[in-house]
Structures are given as structure tokens and as C-alpha cells.
Backbone as ProteinMPNN parsed JSONL, in Angstrom:
{"seq_chain_A": "XXXXXXXXXXXXXXXXXXXXXXXXXXXXXXXXXXXXXXXXXXXXXXXXXXXXXXXXXXXXXXXXXXXXXXXXXXXXXXXXXXXXXXXXXXXXXXXXXXXXXXXXXXXXXXXXXXXXXXXXXXX", "coords_chain_A": {"N_chain_A": [[0.945, -1.228, 0.091], [0.731, 2.168, -0.806], [1.815, 5.471, 0.17], [-0.092, 7.312, 2.064], [-1.518, 10.438, 1.786], [-3.153, 13.031, 3.345], [-5.966, 15.343, 2.929], [-6.015, 18.832, 3.404], [-8.43, 20.099, 3.292], [-11.877, 20.036, 3.968], [-13.369, 18.604, 2.1], [-13.572, 16.497, -0.555], [-11.509, 16.906, -3.194], [-10.503, 15.594, -5.291], [-10.025, 14.893, -8.712], [-11.178, 17.23, -9.648], [-10.629, 19.943, -11.541], [-7.906, 19.185, -12.181], [-6.028, 19.456, -14.055], [-5.156, 22.053, -14.047], [-3.08, 22.499, -12.121], [0.098, 21.933, -11.117], [0.485, 19.666, -9.414], [-1.241, 17.335, -10.005], [-0.928, 14.595, -10.156], [-0.339, 14.259, -7.303], [-2.867, 15.099, -6.1], [-4.688, 13.223, -7.14], [-3.93, 10.82, -5.922], [-4.639, 11.032, -3.309], [-6.648, 10.383, -0.551], [-10.033, 10.852, 0.609], [-10.71, 13.545, 2.875], [-12.816, 12.959, 4.807], [-13.026, 10.387, 5.548], [-14.103, 7.205, 7.12], [-11.954, 5.966, 8.367], [-10.249, 7.85, 9.098], [-10.367, 9.007, 11.8], [-9.405, 7.127, 13.371], [-6.981, 6.839, 12.787], [-5.939, 9.123, 13.558], [-6.096, 8.882, 16.227], [-4.129, 6.869, 16.782], [-1.966, 8.116, 17.08], [-2.308, 9.914, 19.176], [-1.39, 10.971, 22.162], [-1.042, 9.082, 25.203], [-2.73, 9.08, 28.413], [-0.959, 8.768, 30.61], [1.43, 9.547, 29.404], [0.753, 12.176, 28.904], [0.517, 13.064, 31.471], [3.143, 12.712, 32.457], [4.49, 14.606, 30.771], [3.242, 16.867, 31.664], [4.144, 17.015, 34.402], [7.035, 17.427, 33.812], [6.826, 19.957, 32.578], [5.92, 21.387, 34.765], [7.982, 21.376, 36.459], [9.982, 22.59, 34.92], [8.88, 25.085, 34.712], [9.137, 25.931, 37.592], [11.74, 25.835, 37.865], [12.512, 27.893, 36.014], [11.059, 30.086, 37.384], [12.608, 30.337, 39.629], [15.044, 31.125, 38.643], [14.331, 33.463, 37.481], [13.749, 34.927, 39.813], [16.484, 34.976, 40.903], [17.715, 36.436, 38.993], [16.512, 38.966, 39.09], [17.235, 39.685, 41.532], [19.873, 40.053, 41.196], [20.01, 41.923, 39.425], [18.925, 43.97, 40.847], [21.031, 44.505, 42.633], [23.041, 45.448, 40.851], [21.854, 47.642, 39.874], [21.672, 49.223, 41.945], [24.583, 49.521, 42.266], [25.173, 50.922, 40.13], [23.778, 53.297, 40.463], [25.051, 54.318, 42.751], [27.638, 54.59, 41.773], [27.117, 56.505, 39.787], [26.47, 58.669, 41.383], [28.953, 59.091, 42.684], [30.434, 59.871, 40.663], [29.079, 62.266, 39.943], [29.469, 63.754, 42.41], [32.322, 63.943, 42.27], [32.571, 65.35, 39.792], [31.319, 67.948, 40.594], [33.248, 68.676, 42.709], [35.609, 68.907, 41.024], [34.552, 71.042, 39.368], [34.38, 73.12, 41.394], [37.078, 73.419, 41.884], [38.171, 74.441, 39.519], [36.706, 76.866, 39.367], [38.022, 78.226, 41.337], [40.389, 78.742, 40.3], [42.42, 81.425, 39.165], [41.422, 83.695, 36.929], [43.29, 85.202, 35.099], [45.624, 83.846, 34.907], [49.046, 83.07, 34.529], [50.261, 82.015, 31.377], [52.107, 79.23, 31.22], [52.643, 77.483, 29.37], [51.032, 75.41, 29.775], [48.496, 75.42, 28.503], [49.416, 74.809, 25.844], [50.401, 72.311, 26.236], [47.995, 70.996, 27.015], [46.406, 71.283, 24.92], [47.852, 69.573, 23.072], [47.728, 67.2, 24.129], [44.94, 66.656, 23.696], [44.778, 66.492, 20.86]], "CA_chain_A": [[0.026, 0.016, -0.082], [1.263, 3.404, -1.072], [1.864, 6.432, 1.333], [-1.288, 8.217, 2.129], [-1.389, 12.008, 2.274], [-4.604, 13.549, 3.818], [-6.419, 16.635, 2.471], [-6.178, 19.764, 4.197], [-9.807, 20.571, 3.068], [-13.104, 19.199, 4.552], [-14.192, 18.005, 1.193], [-12.584, 15.662, -1.576], [-11.448, 17.846, -4.479], [-9.72, 14.908, -6.255], [-10.561, 14.958, -9.949], [-11.821, 18.527, -9.904], [-9.809, 20.965, -11.95], [-6.514, 18.626, -12.076], [-5.047, 19.974, -15.129], [-4.918, 23.431, -13.982], [-1.849, 22.767, -11.297], [1.247, 20.941, -11.318], [0.352, 18.643, -8.498], [-2.278, 16.606, -10.293], [-0.444, 13.371, -9.3], [-0.665, 14.21, -5.646], [-4.252, 15.139, -5.814], [-5.309, 12.055, -7.708], [-3.688, 9.702, -5.069], [-5.201, 11.524, -2.071], [-7.936, 9.815, -0.178], [-11.074, 11.955, 0.977], [-10.55, 13.84, 4.329], [-13.713, 12.479, 5.994], [-13.449, 8.809, 5.367], [-14.213, 6.634, 8.371], [-10.756, 5.425, 9.117], [-9.302, 9.002, 9.565], [-10.302, 9.422, 13.234], [-8.645, 6.03, 13.829], [-5.654, 7.144, 12.378], [-5.505, 10.209, 14.674], [-5.922, 8.31, 17.537], [-2.898, 6.187, 17.143], [-0.89, 9.161, 17.279], [-2.579, 10.798, 20.206], [-0.682, 10.439, 23.429], [-1.805, 8.596, 26.423], [-2.973, 9.822, 29.662], [0.171, 8.782, 31.361], [2.411, 10.423, 28.643], [0.57, 13.621, 28.981], [1.003, 13.38, 32.822], [4.547, 13.097, 32.438], [4.991, 15.859, 29.968], [2.821, 17.97, 32.485], [5.147, 17.057, 35.288], [8.295, 18.014, 33.329], [6.589, 21.355, 32.283], [5.84, 22.181, 36.003], [9.382, 21.32, 37.039], [10.555, 23.557, 34.375], [8.371, 26.419, 35.324], [9.654, 26.113, 38.823], [13.271, 26.3, 37.737], [12.39, 29.391, 35.559], [10.699, 31.116, 38.516], [13.918, 30.462, 40.62], [16.113, 31.705, 37.674], [13.921, 34.833, 37.295], [14.019, 35.497, 41.066], [17.843, 35.374, 41.022], [18.007, 37.757, 37.834], [15.889, 40.086, 39.553], [18.178, 40.273, 42.59], [21.246, 40.522, 40.54], [19.616, 43.387, 38.589], [18.613, 45.113, 41.794], [22.281, 44.8, 43.014], [23.843, 46.147, 39.618], [21.166, 48.842, 39.596], [22.185, 49.996, 43.025], [25.96, 50.007, 42.121], [25.173, 52.108, 38.964], [23.382, 54.545, 41.108], [26.207, 54.717, 43.622], [28.901, 55.105, 40.837], [26.83, 57.904, 39.262], [26.573, 59.768, 42.599], [30.346, 59.354, 43.186], [30.802, 60.704, 39.543], [28.413, 63.751, 40.085], [30.342, 64.399, 43.337], [33.708, 64.245, 41.489], [32.486, 66.554, 38.907], [31.128, 69.016, 41.504], [34.586, 69.102, 43.178], [36.502, 69.651, 39.947], [33.974, 72.468, 39.155], [34.941, 73.995, 42.47], [38.517, 73.678, 41.912], [38.282, 75.326, 38.478], [36.18, 78.062, 39.826], [38.876, 78.822, 42.205], [41.656, 79.156, 39.451], [42.422, 82.802, 38.629], [41.096, 83.859, 35.49], [44.254, 85.807, 34.4], [46.799, 82.87, 35.262], [50.07, 83.14, 33.581], [50.446, 80.875, 30.483], [53.3, 78.557, 31.388], [52.783, 76.324, 28.27], [50.045, 74.376, 30.258], [47.599, 75.358, 27.442], [49.998, 74.239, 24.703], [50.509, 70.878, 26.673], [46.663, 70.415, 27.05], [46.107, 71.06, 23.354], [48.673, 68.45, 22.357], [47.05, 65.989, 24.683], [43.609, 66.479, 23.074], [44.823, 65.843, 19.531]], "C_chain_A": [[1.016, 1.282, 0.061], [1.259, 4.527, 0.174], [0.672, 7.272, 0.875], [-0.884, 9.683, 2.566], [-2.712, 12.48, 2.404], [-4.771, 14.881, 3.471], [-6.281, 17.433, 3.659], [-7.607, 20.421, 4.205], [-10.859, 19.645, 3.493], [-13.937, 18.526, 3.469], [-13.133, 17.237, 0.295], [-12.785, 16.35, -2.967], [-10.727, 17.019, -5.674], [-10.587, 14.856, -7.555], [-11.222, 16.248, -10.502], [-10.63, 19.574, -10.393], [-8.236, 20.247, -11.717], [-5.52, 19.064, -12.905], [-4.75, 21.237, -14.916], [-3.576, 23.605, -13.161], [-0.842, 21.673, -11.839], [1.085, 19.728, -10.246], [-0.89, 17.697, -8.876], [-2.115, 15.172, -9.722], [-0.921, 13.105, -7.932], [-2.091, 14.297, -5.395], [-5.077, 13.945, -6.129], [-5.051, 10.944, -6.874], [-4.172, 9.832, -3.762], [-6.595, 10.737, -1.814], [-8.814, 10.964, 0.414], [-10.738, 12.005, 2.588], [-11.529, 13.194, 5.229], [-13.897, 11.151, 6.003], [-13.372, 8.448, 6.701], [-12.917, 6.437, 9.101], [-9.862, 6.694, 9.572], [-9.219, 9.366, 10.925], [-9.549, 8.094, 14.002], [-7.245, 6.186, 13.829], [-4.973, 8.048, 13.438], [-5.385, 9.709, 15.945], [-4.824, 7.45, 17.955], [-1.846, 6.942, 17.563], [-1.111, 10.097, 18.51], [-1.914, 10.19, 21.54], [-1.643, 9.802, 24.672], [-1.815, 9.447, 27.555], [-1.512, 9.99, 30.453], [1.315, 9.511, 30.663], [2.096, 11.813, 28.759], [0.856, 14.115, 30.485], [2.352, 13.758, 32.995], [5.063, 14.151, 31.721], [4.476, 17.123, 31.028], [3.835, 18.272, 33.836], [6.49, 17.688, 35.017], [8.13, 19.566, 33.098], [6.604, 22.072, 33.627], [7.124, 22.269, 36.549], [10.17, 22.465, 36.359], [10.195, 25.076, 34.782], [8.906, 26.794, 36.507], [11.001, 26.595, 38.757], [13.318, 27.659, 37.046], [11.962, 30.353, 36.373], [12.04, 31.388, 39.27], [15.041, 31.331, 39.839], [15.652, 33.297, 37.546], [14.108, 35.533, 38.483], [15.548, 36.089, 41.249], [18.438, 36.516, 40.169], [17.584, 38.836, 38.636], [16.721, 40.63, 40.839], [19.409, 40.619, 42.136], [21.124, 41.82, 39.94], [19.392, 44.343, 39.67], [20.076, 45.498, 42.356], [23.235, 45.653, 42.11], [23.192, 47.377, 39.654], [21.714, 49.814, 40.795], [23.759, 50.492, 43.053], [26.014, 51.112, 41.006], [24.872, 53.197, 39.499], [24.4, 55.026, 41.956], [27.462, 55.166, 42.749], [28.534, 56.373, 40.344], [26.688, 58.779, 40.177], [27.936, 60.1, 42.77], [30.706, 60.28, 41.905], [30.321, 62.151, 39.453], [29.311, 64.406, 41.158], [31.614, 64.835, 42.883], [33.73, 65.473, 40.534], [32.198, 67.88, 39.678], [32.348, 69.677, 42.118], [35.593, 69.532, 42.124], [35.892, 70.995, 39.418], [34.371, 73.564, 40.019], [36.108, 74.519, 42.32], [38.832, 74.589, 40.587], [37.686, 76.698, 38.78], [37.089, 78.962, 40.551], [40.15, 79.232, 41.521], [41.429, 80.661, 39.053], [42.316, 82.979, 37.139], [42.329, 84.511, 34.715], [45.728, 85.066, 34.908], [47.86, 83.076, 34.219], [50.103, 81.957, 32.738], [51.906, 80.456, 30.502], [53.474, 77.417, 30.466], [51.691, 75.264, 28.697], [48.913, 74.237, 29.071], [48.164, 74.609, 26.267], [49.98, 72.499, 25.033], [49.029, 70.312, 26.552], [46.094, 70.253, 25.632], [46.737, 69.851, 22.772], [48.15, 67.152, 22.964], [45.603, 65.839, 24.062], [43.745, 66.043, 21.664], [45.409, 64.589, 19.295]], "O_chain_A": [[1.914, 1.357, 0.9], [0.572, 4.246, 1.155], [0.457, 7.766, -0.232], [-0.115, 9.993, 3.475], [-3.447, 12.287, 1.435], [-3.827, 15.65, 3.656], [-6.385, 16.944, 4.784], [-7.898, 21.227, 5.088], [-10.659, 18.439, 3.346], [-15.0, 17.965, 3.735], [-11.927, 17.403, 0.475], [-13.8, 16.384, -3.662], [-10.415, 17.525, -6.752], [-11.811, 14.779, -7.445], [-11.725, 16.311, -11.624], [-9.782, 19.951, -9.585], [-7.434, 20.883, -11.033], [-4.328, 19.08, -12.598], [-3.928, 21.674, -15.722], [-2.917, 24.628, -13.347], [-0.989, 20.828, -12.722], [1.795, 18.753, -10.491], [-1.55, 17.302, -7.915], [-2.943, 14.638, -8.984], [-1.601, 12.179, -7.49], [-2.563, 13.597, -4.499], [-6.071, 13.673, -5.456], [-5.848, 10.01, -6.969], [-4.166, 8.84, -3.033], [-7.447, 10.519, -2.675], [-8.244, 12.019, 0.692], [-10.558, 11.057, 3.353], [-11.165, 12.875, 6.36], [-14.946, 10.708, 6.471], [-12.723, 9.134, 7.491], [-12.801, 6.707, 10.297], [-8.889, 6.556, 10.314], [-8.225, 9.958, 11.346], [-9.183, 8.181, 15.174], [-6.464, 5.764, 14.682], [-3.897, 7.878, 14.012], [-4.537, 10.157, 16.718], [-4.531, 7.248, 19.133], [-0.939, 6.536, 18.29], [-0.266, 10.928, 18.842], [-1.983, 8.995, 21.828], [-2.81, 10.119, 24.906], [-1.051, 10.402, 27.69], [-1.036, 11.064, 30.823], [2.144, 10.079, 31.375], [3.0, 12.648, 28.73], [1.301, 15.231, 30.755], [2.743, 14.801, 33.518], [6.142, 14.62, 32.083], [5.143, 18.144, 31.197], [4.209, 19.381, 34.219], [7.035, 18.397, 35.863], [9.04, 20.359, 33.344], [7.16, 23.165, 33.745], [7.396, 23.308, 37.152], [10.901, 23.209, 37.013], [10.972, 25.983, 35.08], [9.203, 27.984, 36.617], [11.42, 27.55, 39.411], [14.103, 28.513, 37.458], [12.394, 31.493, 36.201], [12.469, 32.524, 39.475], [15.797, 32.11, 40.419], [16.47, 34.216, 37.517], [14.579, 36.668, 38.417], [15.838, 37.232, 41.604], [19.339, 37.295, 40.482], [18.43, 39.701, 38.863], [16.831, 41.828, 41.098], [20.023, 41.518, 42.711], [22.006, 42.678, 39.952], [19.654, 45.526, 39.451], [20.334, 46.688, 42.536], [24.071, 46.428, 42.573], [23.931, 48.342, 39.462], [22.111, 50.962, 40.6], [24.164, 51.5, 43.632], [26.813, 52.047, 41.029], [25.527, 54.192, 39.191], [24.645, 56.23, 41.888], [28.189, 56.086, 43.123], [29.332, 57.31, 40.371], [26.792, 59.93, 39.753], [28.229, 61.274, 42.993], [31.239, 61.371, 42.107], [31.0, 63.068, 38.991], [29.869, 65.475, 40.909], [31.994, 65.991, 43.071], [34.596, 66.345, 40.471], [32.855, 68.875, 39.372], [32.536, 70.894, 42.111], [36.361, 70.465, 42.359], [36.616, 71.93, 39.076], [34.652, 74.693, 39.618], [36.374, 75.707, 42.503], [39.733, 75.425, 40.658], [38.309, 77.673, 38.359], [37.032, 80.189, 40.473], [40.932, 79.996, 42.088], [40.329, 81.046, 38.657], [43.055, 82.45, 36.308], [42.3, 84.267, 33.509], [46.735, 85.7, 35.224], [47.511, 83.251, 33.051], [49.982, 80.866, 33.295], [52.796, 81.109, 29.957], [54.284, 76.515, 30.676], [51.495, 74.296, 27.961], [48.482, 73.135, 28.732], [47.434, 73.798, 25.697], [49.621, 71.636, 24.233], [48.869, 69.217, 26.013], [45.441, 69.279, 25.255], [46.09, 69.157, 21.988], [48.158, 66.112, 22.304], [45.187, 64.682, 23.987], [42.904, 65.261, 21.221], [45.408, 64.111, 18.161]]}, "name": "protein", "num_of_chains": 1, "seq": "XXXXXXXXXXXXXXXXXXXXXXXXXXXXXXXXXXXXXXXXXXXXXXXXXXXXXXXXXXXXXXXXXXXXXXXXXXXXXXXXXXXXXXXXXXXXXXXXXXXXXXXXXXXXXXXXXXXXXXXXXXX"}
């Protein structure tokens, strides 16, 4: 007995307009979708209750594992966020101190080549 391919339509279109397409041979060998043995074929492939229960158990274990992982990641994220905020605060404090030091510098400071050295370092 040859390989059987089932229709994806709820009706048998074998023999109708078979010359219009390139799959006439495939359509001609197909059996009707609603034949009596179709449901028996599907039931063979359907999982048993024990198989489904086993799969549900595995899915529940995986779900619990993912929940624990998500909790750990949230804790790690909170720690990293706190560290970032602390570093940001320290950076702002350092900027304030530098701004205060720059404000204390005299505006008419003699040019001892410091500007030339700074320009060279920037380029």
C-alpha cells in the first residue's frame, strides 16, 4: 500500500480541475478527508494519559526552575542597579569638586605652556 497523504480541506477535490495545477498526481492519489478511518488514524498518534501526565510534570518542574532563575536575575539586577546609582552619585560628586576647583583658579593665570600641553594631549 502506498503512502497516504490527507487533504487539508473538509471535502474531496480529487478529480476537479486537476489539469490546472502541477500537482495533479498528488491530488489524484489522495483519499477523502472525511473517510471513516481518519479518526482511527489520529487516535493512534494521540498521546496516552500517562504520557500527558509525565509531560505536565516536566513542564511544571521547568516552570519552577524558570521562576527561581527569574528571582535570582531580579536580585542580581537590583544589586547592579544599586551599584550603578552609587557610581553615578560618586561621578557627580567628583564633577562638583572639579568644578569648584576650576572656579577657584584665577582667570588671568600666567600661561606657562600648560595650555599648549593640554592642546597637544587633546589631539
